[in-house]
N, C-alpha and C positions, 0 to 999 in steps of 0.2 A: 431419441430425446425429448421429453416433454416439453410442450410450448411454456415458455416463462409468464407469470402475471406481472402487473403494473402496479408501481405505485408514483403517485401525483403527489411531488413535494412542495412545503410550503413556496419554494421558490418559483413554481409553477412548470418544473422539469419533470419527465416520465421517465421513471426507472424501472429497467426489467429485472427480475426476480425471481430464484429458486429458494425454497425453504425447505428444509425437515424438520420436523418437531420431534423432540427429543429430551434426554435430560440438561440440567442446566450444571453449571454455566452452560449457556451456548457457545458455539464457535462461529465467530465470522470471518470470511475470506476477504483482504482488501486488495486487489490487484493491480499492477503496475501501468505506467503511461502507454498508452493505446495496447493494450491487452483486453480482454474480458473473460465473463465469468464462465467460458466452456474451454478455457486454459486447462494444460497439463494437472497443476498443482490444485486449480479449483474443484475440478472433478475427483481427483485423488482423495482430497480432504472430504467432500460428500459422500465417497464410498466411503472411507474408514468411519465418519459419523454414522451412516445407516448400520454398518457393522457394529457398532458400540453403542447405537442408540441415545446418539449424542445429537442435540440440536445444532442446527446448522443453516446457516444464511451464506448464499452468494448472490452478488448484483452486478450489474453495469452501471458504471459512473455515467452522466449525460455526455453525451457526443462518442460514447463506447458501445461497441457491441450492437445490440437489440433496445437500448435507450434512445429518449429523443435527443435530437441536437446534432450540431457539427462539433468535432474534435476543436477545431479553431476557434470557436466560441467561447471556449471551456479555459479554466486554471484552476490552480492546487484550491484556492479558496472556493470554487464550486464545488470542485472533487469532494471536498471534505464536508461541505453541505451537503452533498449527496449521502454521503457515507452516515452522516450525522442523522439525517431523515431515515435512510432505511433501519438503523439500528432501533430509533425511538418507535416508529413505526411497526418493524416486524419482528422485534424481539421482545424477550420478558427477563427481568432480571439481570445478574451481572453476566458479563461476555469476556471470552477470549479473544482478542482481535489478531490475526494472522495477517499481514503486511507484507508484500512483496514488492522490492524497490519504491517506487512512488507510494504505494500503500502503505511502506513503513512510515514513511513522512506522515502522511496521512493518520495513521495507528498512532502517531506520536503526539499529535494535532489533538486528537479525540480523547487520549488519555489524559490530555489538561482540562479539555471541554467537561467530560460525562463523568467524572469524578469517580465514583465506588461502583457505577453499571462497568466500569471495564477492570476486569479481573484479574487479567494478565496479557503480555503481549508477546507473540514471536513473531522475529521480522526477520525477512529471507532476502538479504542483499539490501537492506533497507538505504535509501537514497535522499534522507535528509536536505534540504536546502540546495538540492540539484540545479535547480533554475539558476541560483546565484553561484555555487562554486562549481557545478560540473558545466554550464552553461555558459552564462556571460565570462567569468573568470577566465574562460580557454579560448574566448571568441576573438579573432581579429578586430582591429578596431572597424574596418569595413563592415564586418557581422554585423556589428553592434550599431553603428550609424545606420545600416541598412534597417534594422529592427525599430529604432526609435524613429527613423523618418519616414519609412514606408510602412510601419506597422505590423512586419512580419519578416523571417527569413527561413529559407529552406535549408533544412540539415540532412545529408544524406542516412541512411539507415541500413544495418543490415538484417533488418527484418520486413523490407519490403519498400514502398515508394516513400519519398524523401518526407521526413516529419516537419511540419512547419509549426514554428515558434513563432506567438505572436509578444507584441508589446505589453500585452495585458497580461499573459502567463509570466512574463519576467518581473513586472511590476508587482504585481498579485503576490508572488513568490518571494517578495522582499518583505512583506506583510505577514508572512507566514513562517519565518526562519525560528528555528529552534535551538540551534545551537550557538547560538548569539546570547542566549538569558539563561537562566536558571531552568534545568529541566528535570524538576522532580519526578520518578517514577516508583512509588511505594508498592507497586504489585509484581509479582514474578516478572521476569523478563527473559527471553530468552532469544539471543541474535544468532543468526546463522550467515556465514558467508563463505563463498569459494574463494581460493588463492587466484585461481584462473581468471578470475570476472573481467573482463575487459569495458566494461560499463560504469562498474560502481566499483572502484580500487579498495583494497584492503584497509586503506588509509582512514576512510570512510567510516568504516566500522570500527576501528581503532579509536577513530575521534569521538564518535557517538558514546564507546565503552566510556571515556575518560571522562566524557562531558556531562553524561546523566549523573543523575546521584538515588540510589537506594539499595537495600539491604541483599537483593537478591536478583542481580542483574550479572549475566555471563554470556560471554560469546564463543562459539564454538566455530572455528577453521576448518574449512574441508578442501584439503589439498587437491587441485586439479578439478576442481567444482570452476563451472562458467556461470555465467547472468540466470542463465534459464535454470537454473539449479533443480530440474525436470528428471533426472536420470532415475532409475530405482533406487539406488542409494541413497540420493538425495532426497527422494519422497519419503523413504523410511525415516531419515533424518529428521525432516519436517513433522512426520506423524509423531515421533518419538519426544519431541520437543514438545509437541503442544500438550502432550499425555503427561509430561512431567510438568509444564506449568498449570495444568488441570489439578495434579496431586497437590500443588503446593498453594492453589487460591482458595 
C-alpha cells in the first residue's frame, strides 16, 4: 500500500491521508473511534471509487493511525475539526460523507457546519452522543468519580487493549450533542444498522431516525450484522447506499 501524505491543520495537528481523484460529488470516509483509514470499509470504498472513477478521500484523525498525537489527547471536537480541515483542504465541491460509528456522529456535526458542501450522508452504525448516552449514562458511580477526579478511566475493549476515556472527552462530548436540539438534514441520508450490534444498539438508529428532519432519510436494518459491518454482504450494502445517495444528490 502506498505511503500516506500529510496535512497540517490550522490547529497544529498533522493528519495522514490517501486521496483518489475522480468525478464529483466526491466521497469521504469518516472512521470510528480508535479505527484508522486502513480498515476494511475504508479500503473497500476506495476500491469501489477507483472502479467507478469517483473522487475519494480517507484519512486518520489525530491520535489515530498514522496521524500525529496520542489518542488520549483527543476528543470529539478535535476529531470533527480534523475532518473539517481534511475536507476543506483536500476536496473540491460537494461531498458524500460516509461515517462509521463515531464517524457517523462527526458526519452529523459536519452536515450542520459545512452547508451545501455536504451533498449526502451514509452512516454505518452511527453513534451520535455516545460519550454521554453510551458511556457516562452506563457507568457506575465509581467510574464517573474516577474519570472526573483522576482525569481518565480505563474501559475493557473486545478490539484490543483497554480504551482510556478522558474527562476532556466526556466534557467536550457534551458540547457536541446532536440528539438534544434540532437536526435538519436536507440532503439524502441513508443509515445502515446491524441488528446484532453489541456496541451501538438499534435503539440509537431509531432515535436518530425519529429525531432528524429531512425529506429523504431512510434507515436500513441488516439482520444479524454486528458493529464491524464489514462482511461481503455488508460491504455491498454500503456501496449500494452510497450509489443511491449519489443518484439523489
